[in-house]
C-alpha positions in Angstrom: -4.0 43.8 -81.5 -5.0 46.1 -78.7 -4.1 45.0 -75.1 -7.0 45.2 -72.7 -5.9 45.4 -69.1 -8.2 44.7 -66.2 -8.0 47.1 -63.3 -6.4 45.6 -60.2 -6.8 46.9 -56.7 -3.9 49.0 -55.5 -3.9 47.3 -52.1 -4.7 44.0 -50.6 -6.8 44.0 -47.4 -5.0 43.0 -44.2 -7.8 40.5 -43.6 -7.1 38.7 -46.9 -3.3 38.6 -46.1 -4.0 37.0 -42.7 -6.4 34.4 -44.1 -4.0 33.6 -47.0 -1.1 33.0 -44.6 -3.3 30.9 -42.2 -4.6 28.9 -45.2 -1.1 28.1 -46.4 0.0 27.2 -42.9 -3.1 25.0 -42.5 -2.2 23.0 -45.7 1.4 22.6 -44.6 0.4 21.5 -41.0 -2.4 19.2 -42.3 0.1 17.5 -44.7 2.7 17.1 -41.9 0.2 15.7 -39.4 -1.3 13.3 -41.9 1.9 11.9 -43.4 4.6 13.0 -41.0 5.9 11.4 -37.8 3.4 13.0 -35.4 0.1 11.7 -36.7 -1.5 11.9 -33.3 -1.4 15.7 -33.5 -4.0 15.6 -36.3 -6.7 14.8 -33.6 -5.9 18.0 -31.8 -5.5 20.0 -35.0 -8.9 18.9 -36.3 -10.5 19.7 -33.0 -9.0 23.1 -32.7 -10.0 24.0 -36.3 -13.5 22.7 -35.6 -13.8 24.8 -32.4 -12.6 27.9 -34.3 -14.1 27.6 -37.7 -17.6 26.3 -37.0 -18.5 29.0 -34.3 -17.0 31.6 -36.6 -19.1 30.4 -39.5 -22.2 30.3 -37.2 -21.5 33.9 -36.2 -21.0 35.1 -39.8 -24.0 33.1 -41.1 -26.2 34.4 -38.2 -25.5 37.9 -39.3 -26.7 37.0 -42.8 -29.6 35.0 -41.4 -28.2 31.8 -42.9 -27.5 30.0 -39.7 -29.8 27.1 -40.6 -27.3 25.9 -43.2 -25.3 24.7 -40.3 -27.9 21.9 -39.7 -26.6 20.2 -42.8 -25.3 16.6 -42.7 -21.7 17.8 -43.2 -21.7 19.7 -39.9 -23.5 16.9 -38.2 -20.9 14.4 -39.4 -18.1 16.8 -38.2 -19.7 17.1 -34.8 -20.0 13.3 -34.6 -16.3 12.9 -35.4 -15.5 15.3 -32.5 -17.8 13.3 -30.2 -16.3 10.0 -31.4 -12.7 11.3 -30.8 -13.2 12.9 -27.4 -16.2 11.3 -25.7 -16.5 7.8 -27.3 -13.1 6.8 -28.6 -13.9 3.2 -27.9 -17.0 3.0 -30.0 -16.3 1.0 -33.1 -19.8 1.4 -34.4 -19.7 5.2 -34.3 -16.3 5.2 -35.9 -17.5 3.1 -38.8 -20.5 5.5 -39.3 -18.3 8.6 -39.2 -15.7 6.9 -41.4 -18.4 5.9 -43.9 -19.8 9.4 -44.0 -16.3 11.0 -44.3 -15.3 8.6 -47.1 -18.6 8.9 -48.8 -20.9 11.9 -48.9 -18.5 14.4 -47.4 -15.5 13.7 -49.6 -17.7 13.4 -52.8 -19.3 16.8 -51.9 -15.9 18.4 -52.6 -16.2 17.7 -56.3 -20.0 17.9 -56.3 -20.1 21.4 -54.7 -16.8 22.5 -56.4 -15.1 23.3 -53.1 -12.0 25.2 -53.9 -9.0 26.0 -51.8 -9.0 29.8 -51.9 -6.5 30.8 -49.3 -7.7 34.3 -48.8 -11.4 33.3 -48.2 -12.4 32.2 -44.8 -15.7 30.8 -46.2 -13.9 28.6 -48.8 -11.3 27.4 -46.2 -14.1 26.5 -43.8 -16.0 24.6 -46.6 -12.8 22.7 -47.4 -12.3 21.9 -43.7 -15.8 20.6 -43.3 -15.6 18.2 -46.2 -11.9 17.1 -46.3 -10.7 17.1 -42.6 -13.1 14.3 -41.5 -11.8 12.1 -44.4 -8.2 12.7 -43.5 -8.7 12.3 -39.8 -10.6 9.1 -40.2 -8.0 7.8 -42.6 -5.2 8.4 -40.1 -7.1 6.9 -37.2 -8.1 3.9 -39.2 -4.8 3.1 -40.8 -2.3 4.5 -38.2 -4.2 3.8 -35.0 -1.1 2.7 -33.1 0.8 5.9 -33.9 -2.2 8.0 -33.0 -2.7 6.2 -29.7 1.0 6.5 -28.9 1.0 10.3 -28.8 -2.6 11.0 -28.0 -2.5 8.9 -24.8 0.3 11.2 -23.4 -2.1 14.1 -22.7 -5.5 12.5 -22.5 -5.0 9.0 -21.1 -7.4 7.8 -23.8 -7.0 5.6 -26.7 -9.0 4.4 -29.7 -9.6 1.0 -28.1 -11.4 -0.7 -31.0 -9.7 -2.8 -33.6 -10.8 -1.5 -37.0 -12.4 -4.3 -39.0 -10.3 -5.6 -41.8 -13.4 -6.2 -43.9 -16.4 -4.0 -43.5 -19.7 -5.3 -44.8 -22.7 -3.6 -46.4 -24.4 -3.4 -43.1 -21.6 -1.4 -41.6 -21.0 0.9 -44.5 -24.5 1.5 -45.7 -27.1 0.5 -43.1 -25.6 2.2 -40.0 -24.7 5.4 -41.8 -28.2 5.4 -43.4 -29.8 5.1 -40.0 -27.5 7.9 -38.8 -28.7 10.0 -41.8 -32.3 9.3 -41.0 -31.8 10.4 -37.4 -30.2 13.6 -38.8 -33.1 14.1 -41.2 -35.7 13.7 -38.4 -33.9 16.2 -36.2 -33.6 18.5 -39.3 -37.3 18.3 -40.0 -38.3 19.1 -36.4 
């Protein structure tokens, strides 16, 4: 049997190395902030990643004339999570909508669109962030609110003041997010 070898590059671009290291560090920090003793840092981590990755994606997509992809529901839900965390942390209704979107369409899109965690690809890392981070952030806020408030309050003086409902009905998980989706579609169509 004859061995067929595929040519491999004799070098790896510095850009790929940087993105690879940042991707691995991202996964380590995300795991630590979600399941470690400083869950409140996840709010800051998610915000920083949003403020870095989304404008970067806009800039890159704009160069390719693909900037209108950023009007998709996934980006709208991410922006709503940032608004909920920083401007309206006491809004139970907005949290339920964002939680429903994060635990529904966004997390299912990971499998549907075959998002893959390719550490050396900024595009793939950003796609994973857009679909997975809201789910993890909402999970931590919902199930570890006291721990999040404990640390988050130190710097901002804010807290998530609502009590997450123990039982959420169809109205909360379907009707409100559907109205949110319709508002997004109206803005998208205009």
